[in-house]
TORLONU-242138 format. One record per residue (C-alpha): residue in three letters; x, y, z. Coordinates in steps of 0.001 Angstrom, whole numbers, plus 500000, padded with zeros to 6 digits. Layout:
N
ALA/X/Y/Z
...
# end
This chain:
368
MET/290549/235898/157001
ILE/292827/232952/156212
LYS/294458/233214/152799
ILE/295078/230023/150859
ASP/297964/229883/148415
PRO/296839/227440/145665
ARG/300419/226741/144570
ARG/301556/225889/148081
LEU/298454/223766/148697
TRP/299127/221826/145476
GLN/302753/221245/146512
GLN/301652/219899/149894
LEU/299046/217615/148358
THR/301464/216251/145750
ALA/304351/215636/148155
ASN/305530/212033/147592
VAL/303216/211875/144575
ASP/304370/211835/140950
SER/302847/215117/139767
LEU/303226/214304/136060
LEU/301367/211009/136339
LEU/298774/212620/138605
SER/298128/215350/136035
PHE/297438/212794/133291
LEU/295141/210820/135580
LEU/293172/213915/136579
MET/292697/214877/132914
LEU/291257/211436/132166
MET/288998/211602/135198
MET/287674/215023/134182
ILE/286877/213649/130724
GLY/285134/210765/132458
LEU/282883/213119/134415
VAL/282009/215122/131308
VAL/281016/212083/129249
LEU/279265/210418/132223
TYR/277008/213460/132654
SER/275887/213063/129047
ALA/275712/209248/129077
SER/273581/209240/132252
GLY/270967/211512/130667
GLN/272358/214604/132436
ASP/271847/213010/135841
PRO/273647/215199/138429
GLY/273201/212527/141091
LYS/275157/209897/139191
THR/277848/212405/138286
ALA/278134/213488/141928
SER/278342/209848/142998
GLN/281234/209309/140585
MET/282964/212419/141936
ILE/282760/210905/145426
ASN/284189/207635/144057
MET/287061/209606/142552
LEU/287789/211530/145755
VAL/287829/208327/147809
ALA/290075/206606/145262
LEU/292445/209603/145059
SER/292705/209676/148868
LEU/293615/205985/148935
MET/296110/206502/146113
TRP/297708/209372/148038
GLY/298019/207176/151132
VAL/299533/204223/149256
ALA/301998/206531/147476
LYS/303538/207345/150854
VAL/304174/203667/151682
PRO/307724/202561/150742
PRO/307900/199708/148183
GLN/309619/197404/150690
HIS/306562/197683/152920
LEU/304333/196870/149959
ALA/306437/193734/149389
ARG/305717/192589/152954
LEU/301996/192824/152227
ALA/302214/190551/149164
LEU/301821/187166/150862
PRO/299119/188223/153388
ALA/297113/189998/150664
TYR/297342/187011/148323
ALA/296399/184503/151037
ALA/293483/186649/152206
GLY/292289/187056/148617
LEU/292357/183290/148033
LEU/290395/182645/151225
LEU/287801/185202/150197
LEU/287524/183644/146712
VAL/286908/180253/148322
GLY/284334/181972/150532
VAL/282613/183336/147426
MET/282530/179854/145897
LEU/280931/178395/149059
PHE/278798/181229/150431
GLY/278765/183971/147802
GLU/275675/185875/146695
VAL/274247/184862/143317
SER/273236/187754/141073
HIS/272383/187571/137337
GLY/273611/183991/137217
ALA/277045/184758/138693
ARG/278436/184268/142207
ARG/280903/187137/142699
TRP/280003/188943/145922
LEU/280601/187979/149542
HIS/278829/189490/152544
ILE/281147/190449/155405
GLY/279320/191920/158384
VAL/277330/194960/157290
THR/278753/195204/153772
ARG/279688/193042/150812
ILE/282897/192853/148799
GLN/284056/191478/145452
PRO/287253/189520/146262
SER/288243/189244/142606
GLU/288988/192988/142660
ILE/291481/192416/145476
MET/293309/189859/143344
LYS/293887/192428/140575
LEU/296525/193912/142880
ALA/297369/190908/145072
VAL/298410/188642/142165
PRO/301045/190973/140602
LEU/302223/191880/144129
MET/302643/188201/145023
LEU/304353/187197/141789
ALA/306713/190188/141889
TRP/307615/189416/145526
PHE/308105/185685/144830
LEU/310332/186198/141783
ASP/312297/188899/143585
MET/312976/186465/146437
ARG/314293/183952/143872
GLU/316216/186514/141823
LYS/319673/184999/142319
THR/318610/181384/141703
LEU/315677/181916/139335
ASN/315039/178725/137331
LEU/312293/176882/135463
LYS/310870/175421/138674
ASP/310381/178905/140103
TYR/308510/179965/136970
GLY/306334/176863/137325
ILE/305456/177814/140894
ALA/304697/181368/139747
VAL/302366/180045/137041
LEU/300593/177952/139685
LEU/300210/181026/141908
LEU/298526/182703/138945
VAL/296349/179805/137782
VAL/294691/179104/141147
PRO/292965/182496/141633
VAL/292171/182786/137913
GLY/290471/179367/138037
LEU/288394/180378/141055
ILE/287316/183602/139332
LEU/286434/181792/136089
LYS/284200/179501/138121
GLN/282084/182455/139341
PRO/281986/183082/136254
ASP/283762/186393/135587
LEU/285610/186239/132282
GLY/286558/189945/132211
THR/288252/189990/135615
SER/289972/186648/135038
LEU/291349/188029/131760
LEU/292776/191121/133493
ILE/294348/189084/136306
SER/295804/186597/133818
ALA/297310/189522/131905
SER/298793/191067/135070
GLY/300436/187758/136005
PHE/301710/187145/132474
TYR/303313/190598/132407
VAL/305223/189834/135628
LEU/306523/186560/134154
PHE/307412/188245/130872
LEU/309278/191110/132543
ALA/311104/188645/134808
GLY/312706/187117/131725
LEU/310588/184052/130948
SER/311998/182368/127846
TRP/310298/183041/124512
ARG/310358/179300/123820
ILE/308371/178625/126970
MET/305894/181400/126181
LEU/305407/180124/122632
GLY/304967/176630/124050
MET/302276/177927/126412
VAL/300530/179630/123479
GLY/300699/176366/121545
MET/299232/174432/124476
PHE/296448/177008/124771
ALA/295662/176751/121062
GLY/295704/172955/121212
SER/293327/172905/124167
ALA/290882/175323/122487
PRO/288243/172606/121871
ILE/288350/171619/125543
LEU/288186/175246/126684
TRP/285254/175830/124316
SER/283322/173014/125976
LEU/283995/174528/129408
LEU/282604/177945/128444
HIS/279105/178905/129510
ASP/276462/179196/126787
TYR/276400/183004/126973
GLN/280207/183146/126640
ARG/280124/180974/123506
GLN/277357/183165/122129
ARG/279491/186292/122652
ILE/282302/184813/120573
LEU/279929/183706/117803
THR/278268/187128/117869
LEU/281667/188778/117395
LEU/282077/186874/114121
ASP/278601/187826/112885
PRO/276566/190283/115019
SER/273749/190290/112444
GLN/272798/186689/113259
ASP/270966/187957/116362
PRO/270510/191726/115916
LEU/267932/192106/118694
GLY/269638/189745/121122
ALA/273316/188886/121560
GLY/274407/191102/118665
TYR/272505/194183/119809
HIS/275314/195659/121932
ILE/277937/195468/119197
ILE/275615/196729/116444
GLN/274480/199778/118427
SER/278005/200650/119609
SER/279296/200361/116024
ILE/276572/202766/114877
ALA/277566/205220/117622
LEU/281260/204985/116736
GLY/280663/205543/113036
SER/278089/208320/113363
GLY/280496/210515/115330
GLY/282521/211324/112233
VAL/285639/213467/112574
PHE/284485/216022/115137
GLY/281430/214323/116642
LYS/277856/215460/117121
GLY/278724/217625/120104
TRP/278444/217170/123856
LEU/274932/216088/124968
ASN/273891/215579/121318
GLY/274591/211858/120884
THR/271439/210159/119591
GLN/272402/206545/120346
ALA/272725/207278/124057
HIS/269958/209828/124522
LEU/267388/207812/122586
ASP/268234/204699/124672
PHE/269566/202613/121786
LEU/272956/202076/123440
PRO/272980/199645/126410
GLU/275331/199924/129407
ARG/276202/203421/128228
THR/277580/204651/131572
THR/279792/201612/132175
ASP/281124/199140/129591
PHE/279985/201095/126505
ILE/280761/204645/127600
PHE/283480/204831/124928
ALA/280755/204618/122268
VAL/279029/207645/123838
PHE/282298/209570/123840
SER/283047/208630/120221
GLU/279625/209708/118989
GLU/279767/213096/120705
PHE/283459/213976/120204
GLY/284309/212012/117054
LEU/287713/210948/115800
ALA/289360/214129/117121
GLY/288164/213429/120646
ASN/289252/209786/120384
LEU/292767/210842/119393
ILE/293000/213122/122440
LEU/291717/210336/124689
LEU/294175/207831/123209
ALA/297017/210336/123646
LEU/296217/210690/127352
PHE/296083/206912/127789
LEU/299453/206607/126037
LEU/300943/209336/128255
VAL/299837/207439/131371
ILE/301243/204180/130003
GLY/304466/205865/128911
ARG/304976/207469/132303
GLY/304323/204145/134012
MET/306893/202371/131848
VAL/309461/205090/132583
ILE/308873/204532/136305
ALA/309274/200785/135789
ALA/312505/201228/133813
LYS/314032/203417/136536
ALA/312924/201255/139471
PRO/315906/200175/141591
THR/314847/196616/142552
LEU/313478/193616/140668
PHE/310321/193663/142794
SER/309540/197286/142012
ARG/310355/196863/138299
LEU/308105/193840/137941
LEU/305274/195436/139918
ALA/305433/198787/138116
GLY/305628/197166/134690
SER/302754/194788/135393
LEU/300466/197514/136776
THR/301171/199766/133796
LEU/300630/197058/131173
THR/297454/195895/132935
PHE/296116/199456/132620
PHE/296906/199201/128908
THR/294972/195901/128789
TYR/291964/197541/130458
ALA/291836/200249/127789
PHE/292653/197970/124842
VAL/290071/195313/125732
ASN/287297/197863/126372
MET/287924/199800/123158
GLY/288253/196564/121191
MET/285045/195270/122740
VAL/283096/198439/121917
SER/284590/198540/118399
GLY/283537/194955/117692
ILE/287024/193464/117291
LEU/286933/191629/120657
PRO/284123/189728/122420
VAL/282032/191557/125026
VAL/283640/190539/128335
GLY/282515/193253/130740
VAL/285723/195279/131126
PRO/285191/199007/131925
LEU/287095/201837/130267
PRO/289642/202803/132947
LEU/288996/206106/134759
ILE/286115/206884/132377
SER/283399/204286/133074
TYR/281084/204735/136045
GLY/281879/202599/139083
GLY/283592/202908/142443
THR/285223/199478/142745
SER/287125/199729/139480
MET/288157/203325/140229
VAL/289549/202389/143645
THR/291432/199365/142296
LEU/293005/201356/139473
LEU/294114/204272/141648
LEU/295480/201962/144339
GLY/297656/200511/141582
PHE/298766/203982/140529
GLY/299490/204731/144183
MET/301926/201804/144142
LEU/303510/203200/140970
MET/303969/206580/142651
SER/305435/204898/145720
ILE/308030/203195/143527
GLN/308892/206483/141808
THR/309035/208787/144842
HIS/310968/206342/147040
ARG/313441/205423/144279
LYS/316309/207605/145558
LEU/315788/206421/149126
VAL/316038/202791/148029
GLN/319135/203447/145952
SER/320909/205149/148821
# end
């Protein structure tokens, strides 16, 4: 009989992988499975499907972690160009579903190109600014902004406000970490505020309604305000220690919509209460803290910008989802990272963490 040493197996699996970051990620994913089982009405099939999503995503993360950062930099331009072509393909030939054109059929399967851009945009901007490191000037920042605006505009046209928000954030973080002047950033904020009336007119009716509902959910309690009202009830009814696992009434009595995806945080809050939320927030902060440490220690501008952007984008994922469920931000369709059900989001997130681990584990090799 072959004997398996668990410690040795773990060491082999985590070779070239940041074990501390991996531990935090696995804890979050285990919490995700526990709350998904309850949110899905104790559906073992959906939980098993999410486990498969996690295993696939972890395998891809493990593979990317072994790729040196300089090789990732070489992929920046091809990945960005391919992503743009696919976004144009979506605009021309994409499949329309629920009033949005986001999917593109390729052969026997279909893909969502906007997910590719969540990684391709920060990769491209980090590579571009790294190439201009010695002569970085205002013109280079202008080109970088253009590289960001084009894919975001194509994604907004689909429309997909949540994804465009995340990609905009990832690009902004690269520019910010590269040293973009505060005056320029404040000027951009001023321009955005001044163009608010124009942007409002460009929004779709349902997007305007989401913003108005945020200000007063009670104006349409059975329509646009229903999501926020029910999630607020779930959040408040959890109390300090929650109602207990599998005992959340909002989810199990079908009051809470989208309870396995966008509003899974409300299910967690109702069943585990404030104490559970504090543990969940602590784990998110540990992941973000570890990512920022990796970014701070990265040996090249490219790796620093990429690591910082990926980490802060993960923060944006969590902040926007929790704010959305809590009623302090509009509902924009952003999942809770590593907790919400879904394979595409899981793969995208863990590919990003694979890049973070690549930067960390190849740091000494780059320095030497």
